C-alpha positions in Angstrom: -42.7 -77.9 -40.5 -41.4 -81.3 -39.6 -40.1 -79.9 -36.2 -43.5 -78.4 -35.5 -45.2 -81.7 -36.3 -42.8 -83.5 -34.0 -43.6 -81.1 -31.2 -47.3 -81.8 -31.5 -46.8 -85.6 -31.2 -48.0 -87.0 -27.9 -45.3 -87.8 -25.5 -45.2 -91.1 -23.6 -46.8 -91.0 -20.1 -43.4 -91.2 -18.4 -41.9 -88.4 -20.5 -44.7 -86.0 -19.5 -43.2 -86.0 -16.0 -40.8 -83.2 -15.3 -38.6 -85.5 -13.2 -38.3 -88.1 -16.0 -37.3 -85.4 -18.5 -34.6 -84.2 -16.0 -33.4 -87.7 -15.7 -33.0 -88.2 -19.4 -31.4 -84.8 -19.9 -28.9 -85.3 -17.1 -27.9 -88.7 -18.5 -27.5 -87.1 -22.0 -25.4 -84.2 -20.9 -23.1 -86.5 -18.8 -22.6 -88.7 -21.8 -21.9 -85.7 -23.9 -19.3 -84.6 -21.4 -17.7 -88.0 -21.5 -17.6 -87.9 -25.3 -15.7 -84.6 -25.1 -13.3 -86.2 -22.7 -12.9 -89.4 -24.8 -11.2 -87.6 -27.7 -8.1 -86.4 -25.9 -8.1 -89.6 -23.8 -7.9 -91.9 -26.8 -5.2 -89.7 -28.3 -3.2 -90.0 -25.1 -3.8 -93.7 -25.0 -2.2 -94.1 -28.5 0.8 -92.1 -27.5 1.2 -94.2 -24.3 0.9 -97.4 -26.3 3.7 -96.3 -28.7 5.9 -95.1 -25.8 5.5 -98.5 -24.2 6.7 -100.1 -27.4 9.7 -97.8 -27.4 10.6 -98.7 -23.8 10.2 -102.5 -24.6 12.4 -102.1 -27.7 15.1 -100.4 -25.6 15.1 -103.4 -23.2 15.3 -105.8 -26.1 18.4 -104.1 -27.4 20.1 -104.6 -24.1 20.4 -108.3 -25.1 22.6 -107.2 -27.9 24.8 -105.1 -25.7 25.3 -108.1 -23.4 26.9 -110.1 -26.2 30.6 -109.7 -27.2 29.9 -109.0 -30.9 26.4 -107.3 -30.4 24.8 -110.1 -32.3 22.1 -112.7 -31.3 20.8 -115.7 -33.1 17.6 -115.3 -35.2 15.4 -117.5 -32.9 16.4 -115.3 -29.9 15.8 -112.2 -32.0 12.3 -113.5 -32.9 11.6 -114.1 -29.3 12.7 -110.6 -28.3 10.6 -109.0 -31.1 7.6 -111.1 -30.0 8.0 -109.7 -26.4 8.1 -106.2 -27.8 5.3 -106.8 -30.3 7.4 -105.3 -33.1 8.8 -106.4 -36.4 12.2 -104.7 -35.8 14.0 -102.5 -33.2 16.9 -100.1 -33.9 18.9 -98.2 -31.3 20.7 -95.1 -32.6 23.3 -93.9 -30.1 24.9 -90.5 -30.0 28.3 -92.1 -30.7 27.2 -93.1 -34.2 26.6 -96.7 -32.9 23.5 -98.5 -34.2 22.2 -101.7 -32.7 19.4 -103.5 -34.6 17.1 -106.5 -34.0 14.9 -107.4 -37.0 13.1 -110.3 -38.6 14.4 -112.1 -41.6 12.1 -110.2 -44.1 10.8 -106.9 -42.6 7.9 -105.4 -44.5 7.8 -102.0 -46.1 6.9 -99.0 -43.9 3.5 -97.3 -44.5 3.7 -94.4 -42.1 6.2 -92.8 -39.7 5.3 -91.6 -36.2 7.8 -89.4 -34.4 7.1 -89.2 -30.7 9.6 -86.4 -30.3 7.2 -84.0 -32.1 3.8 -84.6 -30.6 1.1 -81.9 -30.3 -2.5 -82.0 -29.0 -4.8 -81.8 -32.0 -2.6 -83.8 -34.4 -2.4 -86.5 -31.8 -6.2 -86.7 -31.6 -6.5 -86.7 -35.4 -4.0 -89.5 -35.8 -5.7 -91.5 -33.0 -9.1 -91.4 -34.8 -7.3 -92.3 -38.1 -6.0 -95.4 -36.4 -9.2 -96.1 -34.6 -11.5 -96.0 -37.7 -8.9 -96.9 -40.3 -8.9 -100.1 -42.4 -6.2 -102.5 -43.1 -3.0 -103.3 -41.1 -0.4 -100.6 -41.8 3.2 -100.9 -40.8 4.3 -98.1 -38.6 7.8 -96.8 -38.0 7.9 -95.2 -34.6 10.7 -93.0 -33.4 11.2 -91.9 -29.7 13.8 -91.0 -27.1 15.1 -94.0 -25.2 14.0 -94.1 -21.6 16.7 -93.0 -19.1 19.0 -92.2 -22.1 18.2 -88.8 -23.7 21.1 -89.2 -26.1 19.7 -92.3 -27.8 16.8 -92.7 -30.2 14.8 -95.9 -30.5 13.1 -96.9 -33.7 10.4 -99.6 -33.6 8.7 -101.2 -36.6 5.3 -102.6 -35.8 1.8 -103.4 -37.2 -1.0 -101.0 -36.5 -3.8 -103.6 -36.0 -2.8 -104.7 -32.4 -2.8 -101.1 -31.3 -6.2 -100.6 -32.9 -7.6 -103.5 -30.9 -6.2 -102.0 -27.7 -7.7 -98.6 -28.5 -11.1 -100.1 -29.1 -10.9 -102.0 -25.8 -10.0 -98.8 -24.1 -12.9 -97.0 -25.8 -15.4 -99.7 -24.6 -14.1 -99.4 -21.1 -14.6 -95.6 -21.3 -18.1 -96.1 -22.6 -19.0 -98.5 -19.8 -17.6 -96.1 -17.2 -19.4 -93.2 -18.8 -22.7 -95.0 -18.8 -22.2 -95.9 -15.1 -21.3 -92.3 -14.2 -24.2 -90.8 -16.2 -26.8 -93.1 -14.7 -25.5 -92.6 -11.2 -25.4 -88.9 -11.6 -28.8 -88.8 -13.3 -30.3 -90.9 -10.5 -28.8 -88.7 -7.8 -30.0 -85.5 -9.6 -33.4 -87.1 -10.1 -33.8 -87.9 -6.4 -32.5 -84.5 -5.4 -34.9 -82.6 -7.8 -37.7 -84.9 -6.9 -37.3 -83.9 -3.2 -36.3 -80.3 -3.7 -38.5 -79.3 -6.7 -40.9 -81.8 -8.2 -42.7 -82.8 -5.1 -43.2 -79.2 -3.9 -44.3 -78.2 -7.4 -46.9 -81.1 -7.4 -48.1 -79.9 -4.1 -48.5 -76.3 -5.3 -50.1 -77.5 -8.5 -52.6 -79.6 -6.6 -53.5 -76.7 -4.4 -54.0 -74.4 -7.4 -56.2 -77.0 -9.1 -58.3 -77.5 -6.0 -58.6 -73.8 -5.6 -59.7 -73.3 -9.2 -62.3 -76.0 -8.8 -63.9 -74.4 -5.8 -62.4 -70.9 -5.0 -65.2 -70.1 -2.5 -64.7 -73.3 -0.4 -63.9 -72.7 3.3 -61.4 -75.5 3.3 -57.7 -75.0 4.3 -55.5 -73.1 1.9 -51.9 -74.3 1.1 -49.9 -74.5 4.3 -46.3 -73.2 3.6 -43.6 -75.7 4.4 -41.3 -73.2 6.0 -38.6 -73.2 3.3 -36.6 -70.1 2.7 -35.9 -70.6 -1.0 -37.9 -69.8 -4.1 -40.3 -72.7 -3.5 -41.0 -71.4 0.0 -41.6 -67.9 -1.4 -44.0 -69.3 -4.0 -45.9 -71.2 -1.2 -46.3 -68.1 0.9 -47.4 -66.0 -2.0 -49.9 -68.6 -3.1 -51.4 -69.0 0.4 -51.7 -65.2 0.7 -53.2 -65.0 -2.8 -55.8 -67.7 -2.0 -56.8 -65.9 1.2 -57.0 -62.6 -0.6 -59.1 -63.9 -3.5 -61.4 -65.7 -1.1 -62.0 -62.6 0.9 -62.6 -60.6 -2.3 -65.1 -63.3 -3.4 -66.9 -63.2 -0.1 -67.1 -59.4 -0.3 -68.3 -59.6 -3.9 -71.0 -62.1 -2.8 -72.1 -59.7 -0.1 -72.2 -56.8 -2.6 -74.2 -58.9 -5.0 -76.7 -59.8 -2.3 -76.9 -56.1 -1.3 -77.4 -55.1 -4.9 -80.2 -57.7 -5.3 -81.9 -56.5 -2.1 -81.6 -52.8 -3.1 -83.0 -53.5 -6.5 -86.0 -55.3 -5.1 -86.8 -52.6 -2.5 -85.8 -49.6 -4.7 -89.2 -49.4 -6.5 -91.3 -49.6 -3.4 -89.0 -47.2 -1.5 -89.1 -44.6 -4.2 -92.9 -44.8 -4.1 -92.9 -44.3 -0.3 -90.4 -41.4 -0.6 -92.5 -39.8 -3.4 -95.5 -39.9 -1.1 -93.5 -38.4 1.7 -92.2 -35.7 -0.6 -95.7 -34.7 -1.7 -96.8 -34.5 1.9 -93.7 -32.5 2.8 -94.5 -30.0 0.0 -97.9 -29.5 1.5 -96.4 -29.0 4.9 -94.1 -26.2 3.5 -97.3 -24.2 2.6 -98.9 -24.7 6.0 -100.1 -21.7 7.8 -98.4 -22.8 11.0 -95.0 -21.3 11.4 -93.6 -24.3 13.3 -94.6 -26.6 10.4 -93.0 -24.4 7.8 -89.8 -24.2 9.9 -89.3 -28.0 10.0 -90.5 -28.6 6.4 -87.0 -27.8 4.7 -85.3 -30.2 7.1 -87.7 -32.9 6.2 -87.3 -32.2 2.5 -83.6 -32.4 2.7 -83.8 -35.7 4.6 -86.0 -37.2 1.9 -83.6 -36.0 -0.8 -80.7 -37.5 1.0 -82.6 -40.8 1.3 -83.4 -40.8 -2.5 -79.7 -40.0 -3.3 -78.4 -42.8 -1.0 -80.7 -45.4 -2.7 -79.6 -44.2 -6.1 -75.9 -44.2 -5.4 -76.1 -47.6 -3.8 -78.0 -49.1 -6.7 -75.6 -47.5 -9.2 -72.6 -49.0 -7.5 -74.0 -52.5 -7.1 -74.7 -52.9 -10.8 -72.4 -55.2 -12.6 -72.0 -53.3 -15.9 -69.6 -50.3 -16.1 -71.1 -46.9 -16.6 -72.0 -46.1 -20.2 -70.2 -43.0 -21.4 -71.2 -40.4 -23.9 -67.9 -38.9 -25.0 -67.6 -35.5 -26.5 -64.9 -32.8 -26.8 -65.4 -29.8 -24.5 -63.5 -27.0 -22.8 -62.6 -28.1 -19.2 -62.7 -24.5 -17.9 -66.4 -24.2 -18.8 -67.2 -27.4 -16.9 -65.3 -26.1 -13.8 -67.2 -22.8 -14.1 -70.5 -24.7 -14.1 -69.4 -26.6 -11.0 -68.4 -23.3 -9.3 -71.8 -21.8 -10.2 -73.5 -24.8 -8.6 -71.6 -24.2 -5.4 -72.4 -20.4 -5.3 -73.5 -19.2 -1.9 -75.7 -16.1 -1.8 -74.8 -13.4 0.7 -77.1 -11.3 2.8 -78.6 -9.6 -0.2 -81.1 -12.5 -0.6 -81.5 -15.4 -2.9 -82.1 -13.3 -5.9 -79.1 -11.0 -5.3 -76.2 -11.0 -7.7 -73.8 -10.8 -4.8 -72.4 -14.1 -3.7 -69.5 -16.1 -2.3 -67.5 -17.9 -5.0 -66.2 -20.9 -3.0 -64.7 -22.7 -6.0 -61.7 -21.1 -7.7 -60.8 -22.2 -11.2 -57.2 -22.2 -12.4 -57.9 -24.1 -15.7 -56.5 -22.6 -18.9 -59.4 -21.6 -21.3 -57.9 -23.5 -24.2 -57.6 -26.9 -22.5 -60.0 -29.4 -23.9 -60.8 -33.0 -23.0 -62.7 -35.9 -24.6 -65.0 -37.4 -21.9 -68.6 -37.8 -20.7 -69.4 -34.2 -19.6 -72.2 -35.2 -17.2 -70.2 -37.9 -15.5 -67.1 -35.7 -15.1 -69.4 -33.0 -13.8 -70.7 -35.4 -11.1 -67.2 -36.3 -9.9 -66.0 -32.6 -9.7 -69.3 -31.4 -8.2 -69.3 -34.0 -5.4 -65.6 -33.6 -4.6 -66.3 -29.9 -4.0 -69.5 -30.5 -2.2 -68.1 -33.0 0.2 -65.1 -30.8 0.9 -67.5 -28.1 2.1 -69.4 -30.6 4.1 -66.4 -31.5 6.3 -65.4 -27.8 6.9 -63.5 -26.5 3.8 -64.0 -22.8 2.9 -62.3 -22.8 -0.5 -61.7 -25.4 -3.3 -59.2 -24.8 -6.1 -59.4 -26.7 -9.3 -56.3 -26.6 -11.5 -55.4 -28.6 -14.6 -52.2 -29.3 -16.6 -51.5 -31.4 -19.7 -48.3 -33.5 -19.9 -47.1 -36.8 -21.2 -50.3 -37.5 -23.1 -52.5 -37.0 -20.0 -54.6 -34.3 -18.4 -54.1 -33.8 -14.6 -56.9 -32.2 -12.7 -56.0 -31.3 -9.1 -58.9 -30.6 -6.7 -57.4 -28.9 -3.6 -59.3 -27.8 -0.5 -58.4 -26.0 2.8 -60.3 -28.5 5.0 -59.1 -30.4 8.0 -57.9 -33.4 6.0 -58.9 -37.0 5.9 -58.9 -39.2 9.1 -56.5 -42.2 9.2 -59.4 -44.7 8.8 -60.5 -43.1 5.6 -57.0 -43.0 4.2 -56.4 -46.7 4.8 -59.6 -47.7 3.0 -59.9 -44.8 0.7 -61.4 -46.4 -2.4 -63.1 -49.4 -0.7 -66.9 -49.3 -0.6 -68.6 -49.3 2.8 -65.3 -48.9 4.7 -63.7 -45.6 3.6 -66.3 -43.1 4.9 -64.9 -40.0 6.6 -68.4 -38.7 7.7 -70.6 -40.1 10.4 -73.5 -41.9 8.6 -71.6 -42.0 5.2 -71.5 -45.2 3.2 -68.0 -44.9 1.8 -69.3 -45.2 -1.8 -68.2 -41.8 -2.9 -64.6 -42.4 -4.0 -65.3 -45.9 -5.0 -67.9 -44.7 -7.6 -65.6 -41.8 -8.6 -62.7 -44.2 -9.3 -65.1 -46.4 -11.3 -66.1 -43.4 -13.4 -62.6 -42.2 -14.0 -61.3 -45.6 -14.9 -64.1 -46.0 -17.3 -62.7 -42.9 -19.0 -59.3 -44.6 -19.2 -57.9 -42.4 -16.3 -57.9 -42.6 -12.5 -58.3 -40.7 -9.3 -55.6 -40.7 -6.5 -55.0 -39.0 -3.3 -52.0 -36.7 -3.6 -51.8 -35.5 0.0 -54.1 -34.9 3.0 -52.9 -32.8 6.0 -54.4 -30.4 8.5 -53.9 -27.7 5.9 -56.1 -29.4 3.3 -56.5 -32.3 0.9 -55.6 -32.7 -2.8 -57.1 -35.3 -5.1 -55.7 -35.7 -8.6 -57.9 -36.9 -11.6 -56.2 -38.1 -14.7 -57.7 -38.3 -18.2 -56.2 -39.2 -21.6 -55.3 -36.0 -23.4 -57.4 -35.0 -26.4 -55.7 -35.4 -29.8 -54.0 -32.3 -31.0 -55.0 -32.6 -34.7 -58.8 -32.6 -33.9 -60.4 -29.2 -34.0 -61.8 -28.2 -30.6 -65.6 -28.1 -30.3 -67.2 -26.0 -27.5 -70.7 -27.4 -26.6 -73.4 -25.1 -25.5 -72.7 -24.1 -21.9 -75.1 -25.7 -19.5 -75.8 -24.6 -16.0 -76.1 -27.2 -13.3 -79.2 -26.8 -11.1 -78.5 -25.3 -7.8 -81.0 -27.4 -6.0 -81.3 -31.2 -5.7 -77.7 -31.7 -7.0 -77.1 -33.9 -4.0 -79.3 -36.7 -5.2 -77.5 -37.0 -8.6 -73.9 -37.4 -7.7 -71.1 -39.2 -5.8 -69.2 -37.8 -2.9 -65.5 -37.9 -2.1 -65.8 -38.4 1.7 -69.4 -39.8 1.7 
């Protein structure tokens, strides 16, 4: 809890900067490294100090060897000991000869240090004992005589002078560490300021300006030409800004189109209704020429009504409202096939016909979806396949991995390259002359509203395959078969969406 409160405290203005934090962290880590180096350094300094006392004691003993009886006067002995910084020096030769220089009343020994048996961690531990110890102990130090491996020098000295030297060494290490850490931190700060912080501020300023006015025609972020991660981020940000601006401009055009269509839709429907009434009258005309052109006129009016309806449905902002229910998919495909039934020469009322839609859906496969909306998608996929020259459409479905895959395959000539490049984009992906390109855009909107999608599997000269995906119905629920409904054969064009329209 205390840590959480600390994290919520406001930082100083300087510490809010990334570069300032990097400066402080760099100095801290360099100091930490120096502390880790200081421990073995101070241990080595203590050993070197004692080795120097051993060497100085060996030189002092040479004065004894220069005399005939290996004895010097006490004043000279005191001067030699003062030069060594010791209370007494003893040289043990291998020939059982011992030479000694000591004061008149040498104190009792408090601790013994044998430099012949020195290891890493005990040396560090003893160094810190000396560094932070209290009092002035008397140390008995043993070591091999320099240039004489067969002799051992024993030095008796106070610990306090060595402690002072160790503290002076530690202060010098601290001063050097501070200098190195500050210099390193400053260099790292300048490097990061140039390599990272300034480009990040530039990118952040561009993002902030773009967020404030994304539709502005001002210049986007110009990449600096770097090849590292910052350069990649600059390129991606510039591309994203241009893409978003283009999408916003297209959205504004679509919104304006929707507003315009909404305003004229009521008046246009009234005009088309009047034209339809007049056309119905022309169909009952006694003149054969008039009756012959009346169906063409009626079809043109129906297409105009359907175009207005589809355009208005697409430009609305809200997603389509779905009425979900469980139903057998095979029955829905049968209804679509019946709507695409083409009578043969036996006449309109003949039972003979041409089944252009073939169903390969298992009878037991059920889905939970809006039946009318899914009917619209399947009906118009089939209808538009026939409009571009297909003779047969096959609808198959499988259930796997928690999804239902519905494949709609035709034997038509395939989609042109332009339609494939902008397949699901409105007003750009039409494969038919005079089409709006809204067909697949609306179909994708309907399928995604169901939690699924529609994709193009393949399109070649041998045919085209679209795949619709839906979430699979739960297994534990009992299937319910709704009353079978027949889609009207006539005027189905005005109610749906088209795949290639």
